[in-house]
MIDO-22697 format. One record per residue (C-alpha): residue in three letters; chain; x, y, z. Coordinates in steps of 0.5 Angstrom, whole numbers, plus 500, padded with zeros to 3 digits. Each point is the difference from the previous one (the first is absolute). Last residue first. Example, Ala and Ser with C-alpha at 12.3 -4.5 7.8 and 13.67 -1.06 7.14 Angstrom:
   type   mol    c1    c2    c3
    SER     A   527   498   514
    ALA     A   498   493   502
This chain:
   type   mol    c1    c2    c3
    LYS     A   487   658   511
    ALA     A   502   496   494
    LYS     A   499   502   493
    ARG     A   495   497   496
    GLY     A   502   498   493
    THR     A   499   492   501
    SER     A   506   498   497
    ALA     A   505   503   505
    LYS     A   497   497   505
    ASN     A   502   493   497
    ALA     A   494   495   501
    PRO     A   500   495   505
    ALA     A   502   493   500
    ALA     A   495   495   500
    GLY     A   500   498   493
    GLU     A   506   496   500
    ALA     A   503   499   507
    LYS     A   497   493   501
    ASN     A   505   497   495
    LYS     A   497   493   500
    PRO     A   505   495   501
    ALA     A   501   495   494
    PRO     A   497   493   502
    GLU     A   504   495   503
    SER     A   502   494   495
    LYS     A   497   493   497
    ARG     A   495   498   506
    GLY     A   497   494   498
    ALA     A   501   497   507
    PRO     A   502   504   505
    LEU     A   508   501   502
    PRO     A   502   496   506
    GLU     A   506   504   504
    LEU     A   506   496   501
    VAL     A   506   501   505
    ARG     A   497   501   506
    GLY     A   492   499   499
    VAL     A   501   494   496
    LEU     A   507   496   501
    HIS     A   497   494   504
    GLY     A   495   499   495
    VAL     A   505   499   494
    ALA     A   499   493   498
    VAL     A   493   499   502
    PRO     A   498   507   496
    ASP     A   504   497   494
    ALA     A   504   505   496
    GLU     A   500   506   495
    ARG     A   505   506   502
    THR     A   499   507   499
    GLU     A   506   504   501
    GLY     A   500   507   504
    GLU     A   505   497   505
    VAL     A   505   495   497
    TYR     A   499   493   499
    ALA     A   506   495   499
    ARG     A   498   494   497
    ASP     A   496   493   502
    GLY     A   499   504   506
    GLU     A   506   505   503
    HIS     A   497   507   503
    GLY     A   499   507   499
    ARG     A   495   503   504
    LEU     A   493   502   498
    VAL     A   499   496   494
    ARG     A   493   500   497
    TYR     A   497   494   499
    LYS     A   496   496   495
    GLN     A   497   493   501
    LEU     A   501   494   497
    LYS     A   495   495   500
    SER     A   501   493   504
    THR     A   502   494   497
    MET     A   497   493   502
């Protein structure tokens, strides 16, 4: 019986079937790397390809320049 491989993000460098560095994605059997989850590996949600691009909250919310309104300051 074979287990389904799961993808993990490497939180800390370690040696498994090869040397892994922080930030890499590792695909492994959950039973074989269960002792590493939480400290060295972080499980990636199934079906997730990459993190979405962050939205720029500053766009559209910035106030208009006082000079462009044509009013004088008091």
